[in-house]
Every structure is written in structure tokens, then in C-alpha cells.
C-alpha positions in Angstrom: 0.0 0.1 0.0 1.3 3.5 -0.8 0.8 6.1 2.0 1.9 9.8 2.1 3.1 11.7 5.3 4.9 14.9 5.9 7.4 16.2 8.5 4.5 18.4 9.8 2.7 15.3 10.8 5.6 13.2 11.7 4.1 12.1 15.1 1.0 10.8 13.5 2.4 7.6 12.2 0.8 5.2 11.8 -2.5 6.8 10.4 -5.7 5.0 10.4 -5.0 4.0 6.7 -1.6 2.9 7.6 -2.8 1.0 10.7 -5.2 -0.9 8.7 -2.7 -1.7 5.9 -0.4 -2.9 8.6 -3.0 -5.0 10.2 -4.0 -6.6 7.0 -0.4 -7.6 6.3 0.0 -5.4 3.3 3.4 -4.2 2.3 3.7 -0.5 3.1 5.5 2.1 1.1 5.3 5.4 3.0 6.5 8.8 1.6 7.8 11.5 3.9 7.2 14.9 2.4 8.9 18.2 3.6 5.7 19.7 4.7 5.1 23.5 4.8 7.9 26.2 5.0 10.9 23.7 4.7 13.3 23.5 1.7 15.9 20.9 1.0 18.8 23.1 2.2 17.3 23.5 5.8 16.6 19.8 6.0 20.0 19.0 5.0 21.3 21.6 7.6 19.5 19.5 10.3 16.6 21.8 11.3 14.0 19.2 11.2 16.0 16.3 12.6 13.8 15.9 15.7 10.6 15.6 13.7 12.2 13.3 10.9 13.9 10.9 13.6 10.4 10.7 15.4 8.8 9.7 12.1 11.5 7.0 11.2 11.5 5.6 14.6 7.7 5.2 14.5 8.0 3.4 11.1 10.6 1.0 12.3 8.7 0.3 15.6 5.6 -0.4 13.6 7.7 -2.9 11.4 9.1 -4.8 14.4 6.1 -4.9 16.4 4.3 -6.6 13.5 7.3 -8.8 12.7 7.7 -7.4 9.2 10.9 -7.7 7.4 10.6 -4.2 5.9 8.5 -1.0 5.6 9.7 0.9 2.5 10.0 4.7 3.0 11.0 7.3 0.6 12.0 11.0 1.3 10.3 13.6 -1.0 9.1 11.4 -3.9 9.0 13.0 -7.2 11.5 15.9 -6.5 11.7 16.5 -10.3 8.0 17.4 -10.4 7.2 21.2 -11.1 5.5 21.6 -7.8 8.8 21.1 -6.0 10.7 23.6 -8.0 10.9 26.1 -5.1 12.4 23.6 -2.6 15.9 24.0 -4.0 18.4 22.7 -6.6 18.9 18.9 -7.3 22.2 19.1 -5.4 20.4 20.5 -2.3 17.8 17.7 -2.6 20.6 15.1 -2.7 22.1 16.6 0.4 18.7 16.5 2.1 18.2 12.7 1.2 21.7 11.7 2.2 21.1 13.6 5.6 17.6 12.0 6.2 19.2 8.6 5.5 22.3 9.0 7.7 19.9 10.1 10.6 18.3 6.6 10.2 21.6 4.8 9.8 23.0 6.5 12.9 19.8 5.4 14.8 20.2 1.8 13.4 16.9 1.9 11.6 17.9 0.9 8.3 17.9 -2.7 7.2 21.8 -2.5 6.7 22.3 -1.4 10.3 19.8 -3.8 11.9 16.6 -1.9 11.3 13.7 -2.5 9.1 13.6 0.5 6.9 14.4 0.2 3.1 14.7 3.3 1.1 12.9 3.9 -2.3 14.2 6.9 -4.4 11.2 7.9 -6.7 11.2 10.2 -9.7 8.5 11.0 -12.2 9.0 9.0 -15.3 10.0 11.9 -17.5 12.9 12.4 -15.1 14.5 9.3 -16.8 13.7 10.5 -20.4 16.9 12.6 -20.2 19.6 10.7 -18.1 21.1 14.1 -16.8 18.0 14.8 -15.0 17.9 11.7 -13.1 21.7 11.9 -12.5 21.2 15.2 -11.0 18.8 13.9 -8.2 20.6 10.6 -7.8 21.8 10.4 -3.9 24.0 7.3 -4.8 23.5 3.6 -4.3 24.7 3.6 -1.0 21.7 5.4 0.3 19.1 3.7 -2.0 17.6 0.2 -1.7 15.1 0.5 -4.7 14.7 2.7 -7.7 11.2 4.0 -8.1 9.4 5.4 -11.0 6.0 7.1 -11.2 4.3 7.1 -14.7 1.1 7.6 -16.4 -0.6 7.6 -19.6 -2.1 11.0 -19.6 -3.5 12.1 -23.0 -2.3 15.6 -22.1 -4.9 15.7 -19.4 -3.2 18.5 -17.5 -4.2 20.9 -20.4 -7.8 19.8 -20.3 -10.7 20.6 -17.9 -12.6 17.2 -17.7 -14.0 14.3 -19.7 -12.4 11.6 -22.0 -9.2 12.6 -23.7 -8.5 12.2 -27.3 -6.6 9.0 -28.2 -3.0 9.3 -28.0 -0.4 8.0 -30.5 0.0 4.3 -30.6 3.3 4.1 -28.8 2.1 6.5 -25.9 0.1 3.5 -24.5 3.0 1.1 -24.5 4.5 0.4 -21.0 7.8 0.5 -22.6 7.4 4.1 -23.7 6.4 5.0 -20.2 8.8 3.0 -18.1 11.6 1.8 -20.4 13.9 4.8 -19.9 13.7 4.2 -16.1 14.6 0.5 -16.3 17.5 1.3 -18.6 18.7 4.1 -16.4 18.4 1.7 -13.3 20.4 -1.0 -15.1 23.3 1.5 -15.8 23.4 3.4 -12.5 21.9 0.9 -9.9 22.7 -2.5 -11.2 21.2 -5.3 -9.1 18.6 -3.1 -7.4 14.9 -3.8 -7.8 12.6 -1.2 -9.6 9.4 -0.2 -8.0 6.5 1.5 -9.9 4.8 3.0 -6.8 2.3 5.0 -9.0 0.9 4.3 -12.6 -2.3 4.7 -14.3 -4.2 5.9 -17.4 -6.9 8.5 -18.0 -9.9 7.3 -20.1 -10.0 8.0 -23.8 -12.4 8.5 -26.6 -11.7 4.7 -27.6 -12.8 2.9 -24.4 -10.7 -0.1 -25.1 -7.4 1.9 -24.7 -7.2 1.9 -20.9 -7.9 -1.7 -20.4 -5.7 -2.6 -23.2 -2.8 -0.6 -21.4 -3.4 -2.3 -18.2 -3.1 -5.7 -19.9 -0.1 -4.6 -21.6 1.3 -3.7 -18.2 0.7 -7.2 -16.9 2.8 -8.5 -19.7 5.5 -5.9 -19.3 6.0 -6.5 -15.7 6.1 -10.2 -16.0 8.7 -9.7 -18.9 10.9 -7.5 -16.6 11.8 -9.2 -13.3 13.7 -6.2 -12.2 10.4 -4.7 -11.5 9.6 -5.7 -7.9 6.2 -3.8 -7.2 3.6 -1.9 -9.1 0.7 0.0 -7.6 -2.1 1.4 -9.7 -3.3 5.1 -8.8 -7.0 4.9 -8.5 -7.5 8.6 -7.9 -7.5 12.0 -9.4 -4.4 13.8 -9.7 -4.0 16.4 -7.0 -3.0 19.5 -8.9 -4.6 19.2 -12.3 -7.7 17.6 -14.0 -6.1 14.3 -14.7 -8.5 11.5 -13.5 -7.2 7.9 -13.4 -10.1 6.2 -11.4 -11.5 3.0 -12.4 -14.7 3.2 -10.5 -17.0 3.5 -13.5 -14.7 1.6 -16.0 -15.7 -2.1 -15.6 -13.4 -3.2 -18.5 -10.5 -1.6 -16.8 -11.5 -3.0 -13.4 -11.6 -6.5 -15.0 -8.1 -6.0 -16.6 -6.5 -4.9 -13.3 -8.2 -7.8 -11.4 -6.7 -10.2 -14.0 -3.3 -8.6 -13.4 -3.7 -9.1 -9.6 -4.7 -12.8 -10.3 -1.8 -13.5 -12.5 0.7 -16.0 -11.0 3.5 -13.6 -11.3 1.8 -11.3 -8.6 1.0 -14.0 -6.1 2.7 -14.0 -2.9 5.2 -16.9 -2.1 6.2 -18.1 1.3 
């Protein structure tokens, strides 16, 4: 399950949703955002250490209490998104990530130091289209356990107001076009590390068969690429534009996603 927290609410972990997920036995990937009035430079300078450590200790305690091997955590996912442009430079983001990671390491909360935290570094898919962008935000293999990529088939939805979107070019609904650059980058820069797709989805199109076809293609794509360790569909609206990825009224896409979940590749093994 994917959850989102901030430094402002660090003392509230686990939330009701997180508690429910942990109780059900779900694997949890929790993001820690900067919250209000914090930039990357100030976090790297240690001004939020008390709150950050309180959060990370709470996550680790939740894992140990429930006898989980790991809870996955991410600091400021998608730092290459436009909404984060005011938080600082890529170099300042890297410094902040390394500082937060080192806080956990010094407190022996990371898997490498006896704890249960595993770190997922997440960019938007377009951050891998130009390797120099991914490189500039990369904090280094020593501080990252998993490479993450969030990607969507959008149909230029951010430029629309609502409704179905015009059918995109054929290659735009191919998973390789969305996620291929991230897998290639990870192979070149983080060899041996798993890749997560923590957020993926598609808006509806004029052709109602396109979205379920994309979900079916994702099933085959993930099966064919064993370096992908996890995928989570974003069944919601985007939070900053008109993009709508919900499947609530799309039975064909619901069936495609259910079939994906039932595929043998996605079944848990003891």
C-alpha cells in the first residue's frame, strides 16, 4: 500500500489507513514529504531532525511490532516535479536525502544497520527521459535500496478541464514508452537493485478499449521484466490538475486490473 506523510505530521504515524494496511499484512511504502515552509537546504542542515527521527523511529517500531521484514520509505518522492521547483536545486535535494538517510543509519533503523527501513528513491517517469535529470537527483547507490518511477498515460490531461481525452499516438500507451527509460537508467546506474512503480495509471480515452488494453500490456510488461519488484495503480484523481485515473466506472479496466492481480506472477510466495 502507498501512503503519504509529511514532516509536519511526523508524530501521527501510523495513520488510520496505515494501521489498517499493516494489520491486513499489506506491504507498506510510505513517503515523507517536507511539509510547509521547509526547503531541502534547511532539512540537510538538520533543522527538522527531531521530527524526522520521530517519524522514522515510529515506522521502524511498526515494522518490528508486526514482525515485518521491512517497511519501505521514501523522502520527498518525485523531486523533479514542477511543484517542488521552489524547494531548491537537485544538489540540495541530494544533500537532504543523504542527511535523512544518515539519521536513520546512525539510529540503526535501516535494514543495513539492523533496522527494518528500506529506502525507495522515486522520480516521475519523465525524469528518466533525459539521463542528466535523473543523474542530478541521484543520491547514490549507498543510500538507496530500490529505484522508483511514477508514470502515467495522460493524453495531455493537464491541459484539459474534464472528460474523456483524445486517443494518443499508438506508442504512448505502450508501457515501454513510459517505463523503459527508467529501467534502462537503473540498469546502468543501480545495477542489481529492484525497480518499483509506486504510481501508474491511465486516463480514459475516446476509445474505451485503450485503458484496459494498457493495463493488460502492463501485466505482460511487468512479467517480462523481473527487475520490477512492485507496481501500484493510482486509482484517484491527480491532486494538482484535471487528470482522472479512477477506474470506479470503468468495468473493463477493473476486470483487466483484477486479472493482473490474479496472474501467477503477482501472487505472494512463502
